[in-house]
N, C-alpha and C positions, 0 to 999 in steps of 0.2 A: 377220477380216474389220475392218476398222480402219473405224471411223466418228466424224467428225471435225464436231463440234457448233462450234463459234465464232465471237465477237464478230470485224469486220475484213473488210478489203478480201478478195478469194478472186477469183483470178484463170480460176479451170477453173469457178467453177461462174457455172449462167445463172442463178441467184435468189440472193435473202441471202434466212434466215430463221434467227431470232434466238429464235424464240418457242419451250417447249415445242412436240411435236409428234410425234405417232404416226407410227412408220416401218414401214413391211410391205419385205420382202425377198423378191421371191419366187428361186428356185431350179432353172435352167434351163440349159441352156449342158453338162448330161454331170451334174451335180449332183444333178438330179431322180434319176434312174438311181440312183444314188450313194446315194442316203437311201433309196428306196420298199427297195433292197437290203438295206440294212445292217438289222444288229443290232444293241443293246448297244450303244448311246454317246450320249451328251446334249451340247444343246450349252451351253454358256456362256455367260455376260454378266456383262464386270466394265466399273466405271465407274471413272474418274479425276477429278476436276474441284479446283482451286484450295484447296480443306481433304481431300483424298481420293485416296489413290492406291492404286490396284486393289480397289477394292469392290466385293467381292461378293453381284452381285443373284441371283433365285430364274434358274433354269435357264430358258430358250426351248421353247418347246412349235409342237414341227413340225406345221402345218396343211395334210391335205390339199386339193386340187382343182386347176384347171388344169396348177397346179406348186406342188409341194409349196413353203411359205412360214411365215414365222416374224414378227411384230406387237409391237414392244418400245416403247416411251415414253423420249423423245432430250429434255434438260431444254437447257436454254441454257450454251453456254461446258462441255462438255463432250467429257470422250474414249472412247466407251465402247467396247472390244474382244471382238470373237463368235469362238470356239472350239469344235470339236469334242470332245469328253471320250468317253474309253472311259466304261460305267457302274461304278459300285462304288468308280470312284476317288476320287471327289470329293464329296464334303459336296451333298446335294438340299438340303437347308434350310440356305439360305447364312446365318441364322441363328448358326449353328455354328460358319462362317465365314467369316465378316463380310470380312477385308483384308487379301490377300496381303502377307506379310511383304515391306520390299524393304529393302535391302540399306543397313546403311551408307556415310556418303560415306568413302574413303578416296582415300591417296594412289598416282597412278599409280605399274605397280610399277615398280622398280629395273631390273630384268632382265627380259625377257619372251626366251621362242626358244622356236622353232615349226617342225615339221618338214612341220606339215597332212596328216604320218600319221594321228594320231586319230581323223580329222572321215570322214565319207560322202562319196561325192564329189555334189557342188552344195552341199553346207555354207558359210553365210560363218563363217571360221576368228573365234575370238573377239579383242577389240581392235581390229578395222580401222572403218574408217567408209569408206563409198565416197560417196565424193563428184563421179563420174567412169566413166562406163564402164561393165562389171560385171564381179566381183571374186570368183569361187564356185571349193573346192577343185577337181582336175580330176587326170588318173589325169596319171604323167607319159607326153608324148609323144615324150620323146627318144632311146627306145630304151638310153641310155648308161647307167643304173640297173636297176634289182631290176624285177620286174614288179609287184609290188604299189606301188611308191613311186608317195605318191600328191602333189600341190605347189595351187601356186594360182596358179590364169588368168586372166587382162586377158580378159576375150572379143571386145567389142564392135570391132567393125571396117570400124565409120561412125559417124560423129556421128550420136544424138538425132534425131528429125524437128519435129512439133509437140508432143513427151509428153516434148520433153527440159525436165528438171527445172532444167538450165543452158544458159543458149549459149553455145561457146564456147568451153568448158570439159574439154581432152580426160581422158581414163581416168585417174582420181587418187583412191587410195583412203589418206586419213587416219587416225595411228597417234598414240595417246598423251596430252601433255600440255605444254604449256607448256618444254620440254626447255630449260636454259642450256647444259649442256658435256652430249656425250652420245656415244656410239660404234653404229655402227647395221651388220651388215655381211647381205649376202643373194647366194643364188647367183640365175644371171638365164639364163633362154633363150631366144633369139628363135626362131621357125619360119627352115626357107633359105629362102633369098629372090633370086628370077631374078637379080637385079640384079651386072654382078660390077667390079667397076675398070676405070676406063679404060682408066687406064696400068698396067697388069699387066705389061709386057717391060718392054726394059731401051731403050725408045727416048728421047731427051730429051725431058724437061715443054717443055711450053710457056712462058710469061712469066707470074706466079705473084706475091701480091700475099703478106706474108709479115707470119706473123701471130706473138708468143712468146708462148709454151706459160707462161711463167711468168707474162706479166698477159694473153691474150690480145686484145692492143694489135695492131695491122700500124706494121713499118716507114713512118718517112715524114719529111719534109725538111719543119723549121719554120722558121720563121722566112721573110723573103725574101731570092732565091737570089742569091750578090753581094753580100750587103752582112754585116758583122761582125757583124751579129746573128741568123745560120742558120746550126742543125746539123740533127743528124741523131738522132730519137727515134723515141719509139710512138705513137701516136694511136688513139683509137675509131674501126673496123673501118667502120664504118657511116657516120662522118662524109661520108669519099670526095671530101675536097676537090683541086685538085692537085698539092697535095707526097703524096700516097701516091706507095709505090716497089715496082716488082716486079722480080724476080729473071728472067733468060731466062737457060738450062739451056744453048742453043744458045750464047749469048756470053761469059757468064758473068759479064753486065753488071745489076747493083741500079741501074734506071734509074727514071723519071718517067713517066706517060702516053705522055708527046710521045719518049721517046726520048728526049731530049739533055741531060739534066741526070744523072751518073749520080755514086755513093758512091764513093770513095776513098779510099786508105790512107798518107800517107808524114811524113815529116818539117816536112813545107816545106805542111802542110796548114794552111789558116785555119781556124778553126771559133771564134764564142764560146766555148766552152765549152774550157778548157788544158786537157791533156793529154785529150781525146776521141783525140786519135789517126785520126779521117777527117773526113773536107767532102765539099762538092756539086764538084762539077764539069762543065762542060760532058765531056762524053762526045764522045770522040775528039780533045780538041780539046789544042793545043800543050802542058799541063801533062802529060798524061796520053801524051805522045809520046814526053816524058821518061821521062831514069833515076830520077827523086823520084819520081813518084807511081805509084802501080798501082790498078788497078780493076780487074782483075776476081778476081772470088769462085767458091766449089765448095760447094758446099748435100750435102752429108751426110746425108741421108737417115733411116740405120741409129743416127745417135747425132741427129741434130736440128740439126747446128751448120753456118751459115756461115762457113767459112775463106778468109782472102787467099790465093789461088793461088801468090803469087810465094811468101810464109809461110805455109805451112799450120799452124801453131803457135798461131798467133792464130787467134782468134773473135769474133766481133761479139757483143759480153754488154749487155741491158738493166741497167740501173742500177736498183739499190733504194731511192734518192733521189731525191726532185724536183730538177727546178731548174725554174723560170719555171712552177711547178705541173704540171709533166711528165717524163717518162720520159726520162733521154738516153740513147745506140744509145752506147759506146766499142770501143774494140779492146783484147783483154786477148789476153793468158796461155793455151791454152784450160784451163779450172779453175779461172781464176782468176775471182773476182769481187771487185762495189765494194757496201761498205756494210756489211751486217750481210747472214752465212753461211744466214739462213732460206730456202730453195728456189733455193738454189748453182746447183743440178742441169741447174736450170729456162730459167735465167738467159741460158742460152749456146746454148739450145735453137730449133729455128723451124721451126713447122709453114706447111701452105701455107691460104690461109685457108678455110674450110670453112663453107658454109649448115650450113641445121641440118640433123637430118637429121631423112626421112622416115618412115623406122622406129623405135623405141627400146624404150629399156627404163630403168630405173634405181629410185635410191630420191636421196629432198631428209632435211634436217635444219634446223631452223632456218623453217618455214615459215611464213606466213600463208599460208591457204587464199584460193582463189582467187571472188574472190564473183562475178563473172562474169554477174549476175542481167540485166546490159544490152549487155551482150558483145555482138558478133557476127561477131568476127575471134578470129580463129587463136590460141588460146593457149597456144604451146608452151612458150615462158620459164616458167618457177613465180617467186612471189614468193621465193626463200628459196638452201638454198643444194643446189643438186641434182647426183649422179654419176651419168649415164651412158652406156648403151653403142647403137651407132644404127647404121643405114644412110643417105647422100643419098639423093638422087634420082641422083646418079653411079653408086652404088652401092660409093662410096668407106667404107669400114667405120673408122668412130672412137667416141673415147671421151673425154669431156673433163665438166668441173666448170664448172658458172654457176655466178652470182649475177643472179638476175634479168635473165636474161638477157646477160649479160654472160661470155665467156669469165675462167675464168681461170685454167685449165691445161687442156691437151686432148694428144693424140697420135693417129695410128693405129692401125688394129686388121684384125689381117688376113683374122680368122677372125668378125666380132660375128655373122652367125646359122649356127643349124645344132649349138651346141656348146653347154654351159655354161658358163658368164663365174663366178667371183668378184666381188663390189661391197665394197668398205670406206666408209664416210663415217664420219670422227671431227672434233671439234668443240670445240675445247679454248681460251674463251677467244678469243683471235680467230685463233689458230692452224688450219688446215682443215686434215687428212691426208687422204688419200685412196688405194686402192687398185683395180687390176683389173688380176687372177693376176698378173703379175707386174711391170707397172707402178706406181710409183710417182710420187705426187707431197705437196706441200706448199707450201701460203701460206698470204699472213696474209689478212684480210677483217675491218675492226672494225664493217661496219654492221648488221649483222643480233646478237645479242645473245640470242637466245632463238626458240622457236619449234616446234612442231610437223613429227611426224614423216612419211616417203608412203611408197608405193611408189609408181609411175608410170609411162608408155605412150602411145605417138600410140595409132590409129586402129588399132593392131596386135595379133594374141593375142603374147601373152604369160608366158611360163612365171616361179614364183619359187619359192624354195625353199631349205632349211636359215635362217631367218630368223632374226636376233637383233639385243635393244637395248638397250644398256646406260645409264643413265644416269652419270657421270662424277663425282667428287669430288675437287677441291680442296682 
């Protein structure tokens, strides 16, 4: 039992008292029977205030009455800790051991690994601090490991009600200190989910908004159509302006909302960007009916490339260099890139724009703990770099790396639930490297140089095993 008697506002207190007072605690609800039948134990009392940490006070005496009870005097601005203790293991004379020793401050360990097998069921593992949800050690439910394997489980499947510490904060347990360069890995298991992929067969997909795997931005016509200032690029998917482009697997067209303007390729393309190789034309217009322009594309979900059907060796590629503050899209030989080579394997990969997963689990680095005190909205996106696997409302499995809700890299995941997945996130300088099973990605992001680490999940059961964290020295 912990009793806090501190000055200041208290949201959960009916009244405030900042003077010395006598407090009586009655033991009911089963505690009375436990006390009456127990022998050989004492009730220890410790006090912490501005000048003393865990100062041992005389043991409390249980008085018999309607219910067993004990009484002690609480001083202002003090915290009291009350613990049941076996008799004989502690000095009854508080003067013989007046202060419990407090370890000296030390740097956080540079390397930590934990398979959680050294704990008992329902224990809270060392170094983790829960900020949302409920995290305790549990038995491995997967049936894929030895029968006595223990893991860390996030239990909460629904948000807290009136007793929630913070509103709008989804399950998260914080780890570590203000890491600058670090690598963290963990195995993640999400119990089997009933949702299935909506497009599990070989039927053509409907029109899809195409999202770059390297930047998380969506393909868009930038500038006014028909003018010398228009070109094809990528921008924030949430802006959803009239220039957004869609891929239709039935026709092979990359078109705008009205299906009037399409992305075409050819030597006679007129674009603001010299050498871009693509331009916007009227779908089915006289230009595309000629032999000078081609405007049909194929999307290969296996490798994520968008290829010109007439020349499948050419791929739509996101540049790594900004033009007028935006990233442009070029038509280049598949396997070639523009600018620095970092993340070149992703610059020619495209995915369908996906909603944030409804069921997910993962890990974070360079995290700012969510405030959430006044928030009433859902905070799926963490303020930091987070790598997660999950299932969307449509039943699609995905993995993604995001920063503050902006997707930096992502891909499909065929079996997100019902099996263990291995996740790794490394942050060294501006370079972020990720791995989800055999899927690897590398991106550059300079916006968050340091922060805490964490394990996260949605309001769903999630299990974690074989955790490891290491500070990287440069």
